[in-house]
C-alpha positions in Angstrom: -26.0 -41.6 10.1 -22.4 -43.5 9.1 -20.1 -43.4 12.1 -17.7 -42.6 9.4 -19.3 -39.1 9.2 -19.9 -38.7 13.2 -15.7 -39.2 13.3 -15.1 -36.5 10.9 -17.5 -33.8 12.0 -16.7 -34.5 15.6 -13.4 -35.3 15.8 -12.1 -32.3 14.0 -11.2 -29.4 16.3 -10.2 -27.0 14.1 -13.6 -27.0 13.1 -15.3 -27.0 16.2 -12.9 -24.4 17.4 -13.5 -21.9 14.4 -17.7 -22.2 14.5 -17.4 -21.7 18.0 -15.4 -18.1 17.7 -17.3 -17.1 14.9 -20.5 -17.6 17.5 -18.6 -15.5 20.3 -16.2 -17.5 21.4 -13.1 -16.0 22.8 -10.7 -19.5 22.3 -8.6 -19.7 19.5 -8.2 -23.0 17.0 -4.9 -24.1 18.4 -6.3 -25.3 21.8 -9.4 -25.5 24.2 -9.4 -23.9 27.0 -8.4 -25.8 30.2 -11.4 -24.9 32.6 -14.7 -24.7 30.3 -15.8 -21.6 33.0 -12.5 -19.4 31.9 -14.1 -19.4 28.4 -15.5 -16.4 27.7 -17.9 -15.0 25.2 -18.4 -11.9 23.2 -20.8 -10.6 20.5 -21.0 -13.1 17.2 -19.7 -12.6 13.7 -22.0 -9.9 12.2 -22.0 -11.8 9.1 -21.1 -15.5 9.6 -22.3 -15.9 13.6 -25.8 -16.8 12.2 -24.6 -19.3 9.5 -22.4 -20.8 12.3 -24.8 -21.3 14.8 -27.0 -23.3 11.9 -23.7 -25.4 11.0 -22.8 -26.2 14.6 -26.6 -26.9 15.0 -26.1 -29.7 12.4 -23.0 -31.2 13.7 -24.7 -31.7 17.0 -27.6 -33.2 15.3 -25.1 -35.7 14.1 -23.9 -36.3 17.4 -27.1 -37.2 19.0 -28.1 -39.3 16.2 -25.2 -41.1 16.4 -24.3 -41.2 20.2 -25.3 -45.1 20.2 -22.4 -46.1 18.0 -19.5 -43.4 18.5 -16.4 -44.6 19.9 -15.3 -43.2 23.2 -12.7 -41.0 22.0 -15.6 -39.3 19.4 -18.0 -39.3 22.3 -15.9 -37.4 24.6 -15.4 -34.7 21.4 -18.9 -34.6 21.6 -19.7 -33.8 24.7 -17.4 -31.1 24.9 -19.0 -29.7 21.7 -22.4 -30.3 23.0 -21.6 -28.5 26.0 -20.0 -25.7 24.0 -22.8 -25.4 22.0 -25.2 -24.8 24.9 -23.2 -22.4 26.6 -22.8 -20.6 22.9 -26.6 -20.8 23.1 -26.6 -18.9 26.5 -24.7 -16.3 25.0 -26.2 -15.6 21.5 -27.6 -12.4 21.6 -29.4 -11.9 18.3 -29.2 -8.6 16.4 -31.6 -8.9 13.7 -34.7 -11.2 12.1 -32.0 -13.6 10.6 -30.1 -14.1 13.3 -33.3 -14.5 15.2 -34.7 -17.3 13.5 -31.3 -19.0 13.3 -31.2 -18.7 17.1 -34.8 -20.5 17.0 -33.9 -23.3 14.6 -30.6 -23.6 16.0 -32.8 -24.5 19.8 -35.6 -26.4 18.2 -33.6 -28.4 16.1 -31.3 -29.6 18.9 -34.2 -30.1 21.1 -36.0 -32.0 18.6 -33.0 -34.6 17.8 -32.7 -34.9 21.5 -36.3 -35.6 22.2 -35.8 -38.5 19.6 -33.1 -39.8 21.3 -34.5 -39.8 24.7 -38.2 -41.2 23.8 -36.0 -44.2 22.2 -36.2 -47.4 24.1 -32.5 -48.5 22.4 -30.6 -45.4 23.5 -27.8 -46.0 25.8 -26.9 -44.5 28.9 -24.3 -42.0 28.1 -26.6 -41.2 24.7 -29.7 -40.0 27.5 -27.9 -38.6 30.0 -26.8 -36.2 27.1 -29.9 -35.3 25.6 -31.3 -35.1 28.9 -28.6 -32.2 29.9 -30.3 -30.3 26.9 -34.5 -30.7 27.6 -33.7 -30.1 31.1 -32.0 -27.1 30.6 -34.8 -24.1 31.2 -32.4 -21.2 30.6 -32.1 -22.4 27.2 -35.7 -23.8 26.7 -37.5 -20.6 27.9 -35.3 -18.1 25.4 -36.1 -20.4 22.8 -40.3 -20.3 23.4 -40.3 -16.8 25.1 -43.1 -14.7 23.3 -42.7 -12.1 25.6 -39.5 -10.8 23.5 -41.2 -10.6 20.4 -44.4 -8.8 21.1 -44.2 -6.7 18.2 -42.9 -9.3 15.4 -45.6 -11.2 14.8 -43.5 -13.4 12.4 -41.1 -14.5 15.0 -44.1 -15.3 17.0 -45.4 -17.4 15.0 -41.6 -19.0 14.3 -41.7 -20.1 17.5 -45.1 -21.4 17.9 -44.3 -23.4 14.8 -41.0 -24.7 15.6 -42.5 -26.0 19.2 -44.8 -28.0 16.9 -42.5 -29.4 14.8 -41.2 -30.5 18.2 -43.7 -32.5 19.0 -45.2 -33.8 16.0 -42.5 -33.7 13.2 -44.5 -36.2 11.2 -47.1 -33.8 10.1 -44.3 -31.6 9.0 -43.0 -32.6 5.3 -39.8 -31.5 3.9 -40.9 -29.4 0.9 -37.8 -30.0 -0.8 -38.7 -34.3 -0.9 -42.4 -33.9 -1.4 -42.6 -36.5 0.8 -43.3 -37.3 4.7 -40.1 -38.7 7.2 -41.5 -42.3 8.0 -38.2 -42.6 10.4 -39.4 -39.5 12.0 -40.3 -40.4 15.8 -43.0 -38.6 18.5 -41.7 -37.1 21.1 -42.3 -39.5 24.1 -45.5 -38.1 26.6 -43.2 -37.0 29.4 -41.4 -35.1 27.0 -44.1 -33.4 25.3 -45.2 -32.5 28.3 -42.2 -31.2 29.9 -42.1 -28.9 26.7 -45.7 -27.9 27.3 -45.0 -26.9 31.1 -41.4 -25.1 30.1 -43.5 -23.0 27.3 -46.2 -21.8 29.8 -43.3 -21.2 32.6 -41.7 -18.9 29.7 -44.8 -16.6 28.8 -46.5 -17.1 32.3 
């Protein structure tokens, strides 16, 4: 990921604030909340909430992939975005199948990116700390991996299981649009894989 792309996406305050508002944030486009605990969350935009969630996921993935090379100013913006995005996911209440699919995609994609960085021996201390905050967020993992709330929705249950397998064995899943496997895809470490299996077990105990 080129640093120019990361700098543009992560340093764009208006874009970040606007997308967070669409997924239920109560802030405005001009300033950030002085204290993140004072930031209130409501319902996501009924039309654009799911799409905004996917865009935020992709921006966070750019930040995770670029975490070793970004400037200090950009890293600060990324940490702010990642923290806000996690809170948005905690408060996101999917309505309908499309929003539920967007939520599963958002969490699993974010976890997959974080797992790759955490499993890399070349990752910086700051990058590992940022991604470990996601990987140790049991509330987030349980909401993603729980099948109890999807008992009557076999399609969503299947999506959860497939998303977990994609995180565990990303090389087994090829991009149908490209028709080739990504040779640079890295499996998560054994420790992270065990951690995710334990989270799946706890979420469905």
